[in-house]
C-alpha positions in Angstrom: 21.3 -1.2 1.2 18.5 1.1 0.2 15.1 1.7 2.3 12.0 0.0 0.4 8.6 0.3 1.7 5.5 -1.7 1.2 2.2 0.0 1.2 -1.4 -0.4 0.8 -3.7 2.1 -1.0 -7.5 1.8 -0.6 -9.8 3.2 -3.7 -12.0 6.0 -3.0 -14.0 4.5 -6.0 -14.7 1.0 -4.9 -13.1 0.5 -1.4 -11.0 -2.2 -2.5 -7.1 -2.4 -1.5 -4.0 -2.2 -3.6 -0.6 -3.6 -2.0 2.8 -2.9 -3.5 6.2 -2.1 -2.9 8.4 1.0 -3.8 11.6 3.1 -2.7 9.2 6.3 -2.6 5.5 5.3 -1.5 4.6 9.1 -1.9 5.8 9.1 -5.5 4.1 6.0 -6.4 0.6 6.8 -4.7 1.0 10.0 -7.0 1.4 7.7 -10.0 -1.6 5.5 -9.1 -3.6 8.8 -8.6 -2.9 10.2 -12.1 -3.8 6.8 -13.9 -0.4 5.9 -15.1 -0.5 2.6 -13.5 -2.8 0.3 -15.8 -4.1 -2.0 -13.2 -5.4 0.6 -10.9 -6.4 3.3 -13.3 -9.9 2.8 -13.6 -10.4 2.3 -9.7 -9.2 6.0 -8.7 -8.5 7.9 -6.5 -6.6 6.1 -3.9 -5.6 6.7 -0.4 -2.5 5.7 1.8 -3.7 3.6 4.3 -0.3 1.8 5.5 2.9 1.6 4.7 5.8 -0.4 6.5 9.7 0.3 6.0 12.0 -2.1 4.7 15.7 -2.9 4.9 15.8 -4.5 1.5 13.8 -5.3 -1.7 13.7 -9.1 -0.8 12.2 -8.2 2.9 9.5 -6.0 1.4 8.4 -8.7 -1.6 7.8 -11.0 1.6 5.9 -8.2 3.6 4.1 -7.7 0.4 2.9 -11.4 -0.2 2.3 -11.5 3.5 -0.5 -8.4 3.1 -1.8 -10.2 0.0 -3.0 -13.1 2.0 -5.9 -13.8 4.0 -4.2 -13.0 7.2 -2.7 -10.2 5.9 -5.6 -8.5 4.1 -7.6 -9.0 7.2 -5.0 -7.2 9.2 -5.6 -4.0 6.8 -8.8 -4.3 6.6 -8.9 -3.7 10.2 -7.2 -0.6 10.0 -10.9 1.1 9.6 -11.7 3.9 7.5 -8.9 5.7 5.3 -10.4 9.2 6.1 -10.3 8.4 10.1 -7.0 6.6 10.1 -3.6 8.1 9.8 -0.7 6.1 7.9 0.5 3.3 10.0 4.2 3.0 9.9 5.7 -0.1 10.8 9.1 -1.7 10.4 10.3 -4.7 9.1 
């Protein structure tokens, strides 16, 4: 099984969150910051504020759904400033 990651980015432009999944979150962050991703192109730049490793794509999708929910967004919001807080690595 390949390892997947659910990740959260914070826009330094408007402060909003973007939550997604990828097998390589650092490469995905670069794509977001280069403007390759249409949905985030206008909100660049981004910083990685959270990532969590998962053992499957399905597991990562379930975590992504949670972090896009009210409780999940509240958890991410409570992480604080992206500059002051290191990336938190959790596990599924």
